[in-house]
C-alpha positions in Angstrom: 4.2 41.3 -2.4 5.4 41.3 1.2 7.9 39.2 3.1 5.0 37.9 5.1 3.2 36.6 2.0 6.4 34.9 0.8 6.8 33.2 4.2 3.2 32.1 4.2 3.6 30.7 0.7 6.8 28.9 1.6 5.2 27.4 4.7 2.2 26.2 2.7 4.6 24.6 0.1 6.4 22.8 2.9 3.0 21.5 4.2 2.2 20.2 0.8 5.6 18.5 0.5 5.0 16.9 3.9 1.6 15.6 2.8 3.2 14.2 -0.4 5.8 12.4 1.6 3.2 10.9 4.0 0.9 9.9 1.1 3.9 8.3 -0.7 4.7 6.2 2.4 1.1 5.1 2.7 1.0 4.2 -0.9 4.1 2.0 -0.5 2.6 0.2 2.5 -0.7 -0.4 0.7 1.2 -1.6 -2.4 3.2 -4.1 -0.3 0.0 -5.3 1.4 -1.6 -5.8 -2.1 1.4 -7.8 -3.3 1.2 -9.9 -0.2 -2.4 -10.8 -0.9 -1.6 -11.7 -4.5 1.2 -14.0 -3.3 -1.2 -15.6 -0.8 -3.7 -16.2 -3.6 -1.0 -17.7 -5.8 0.3 -19.9 -3.0 -3.3 -21.2 -2.3 -3.7 -22.1 -5.9 -0.4 -23.9 -6.1 -1.1 -25.8 -2.8 -4.5 -26.9 -4.2 -2.9 -28.2 -7.4 -0.1 -30.0 -5.5 -2.7 -32.1 -3.8 -2.5 -34.1 -0.6 0.7 -35.8 0.5 3.1 -33.7 -1.5 6.3 -32.3 -0.1 6.4 -28.5 -0.1 8.8 -25.7 0.9 7.0 -23.4 3.3 8.5 -19.8 3.7 9.1 -18.8 7.3 10.6 -15.4 6.6 14.0 -13.8 5.7 14.3 -16.1 2.6 14.1 -19.2 4.8 12.0 -22.3 4.1 11.1 -25.5 5.9 10.0 -28.8 4.4 6.4 -29.7 4.9 3.9 -32.2 3.6 0.4 -31.1 2.3 -2.3 -32.8 4.2 -5.6 -31.0 3.7 -5.3 -28.7 0.6 -9.0 -28.1 0.7 -8.9 -26.4 4.2 -7.2 -23.1 4.9 -6.5 -21.1 8.1 -7.0 -17.4 7.3 -6.8 -14.2 9.4 -9.9 -12.2 9.7 -8.5 -9.3 11.7 -7.4 -8.4 15.2 -5.3 -11.6 15.3 -8.3 -13.8 14.7 -7.9 -16.8 12.5 -10.6 -19.0 11.2 -10.6 -22.3 9.2 -12.2 -22.0 5.8 -12.5 -23.9 2.6 -9.9 -23.1 -0.1 -12.6 -21.4 -2.2 -13.8 -19.5 0.8 -10.3 -18.3 1.7 -9.7 -17.4 -2.0 -12.9 -15.3 -1.9 -11.7 -13.5 1.2 -8.4 -12.8 -0.4 -10.1 -11.6 -3.6 -12.2 -9.2 -1.5 -9.0 -7.9 0.3 -7.3 -7.4 -3.0 -10.3 -5.5 -4.4 -10.5 -3.3 -1.2 -6.7 -2.6 -1.4 -6.9 -1.8 -5.1 -9.7 0.7 -4.5 -7.8 2.3 -1.6 -4.7 2.5 -3.7 -6.5 4.2 -6.5 -8.1 6.8 -4.1 -4.7 7.4 -2.5 -3.1 7.9 -5.9 -5.8 10.4 -6.8 -5.2 12.3 -3.6 -1.5 12.2 -4.2 -1.9 13.7 -7.7 -4.2 16.4 -6.2 -1.7 17.4 -3.5 1.2 17.3 -6.1 -0.8 19.7 -8.3 -1.4 22.0 -5.3 2.3 21.9 -4.5 3.3 22.7 -8.0 0.9 25.7 -8.1 2.2 26.9 -4.7 5.8 26.5 -5.9 4.9 28.7 -8.9 3.4 31.3 -6.6 6.5 31.3 -4.4 8.7 31.6 -7.4 6.7 34.6 -8.6 6.9 36.3 -5.2 10.7 35.8 -5.0 11.1 37.1 -8.6 9.2 40.2 -7.5 11.6 40.8 -4.7 9.9 39.3 -1.7 12.5 37.2 0.2 11.6 33.5 0.5 10.4 32.1 3.9 
């Protein structure tokens, strides 16, 4: 085995490692989005149960809340993409959130499958590189 083959094997291994890193970051972003959708669904359910005229704490970010009073628990403003927001019924908004959750779950599963595939390729490539180095070819 030549030095050239060892360099090529090392470069391919680094490519796989880069792909693994990128896929892991995508997975984290998708997982956070999924959890946000689940929190939104839970909040809608609790808002509906609270009913009209109840005092609520509304999160505004950075673990900060403001007091508010529920007025129309059966109506929801929900984003539909590209900074567009529509008014919908609570069941309609819940259905939209359910669809988002399902879509994210499917995407996460596909991403996890791709991540496993690339990890397996990286493991195989690592073994090839180890074999080349053990035979005397210098690593890349």
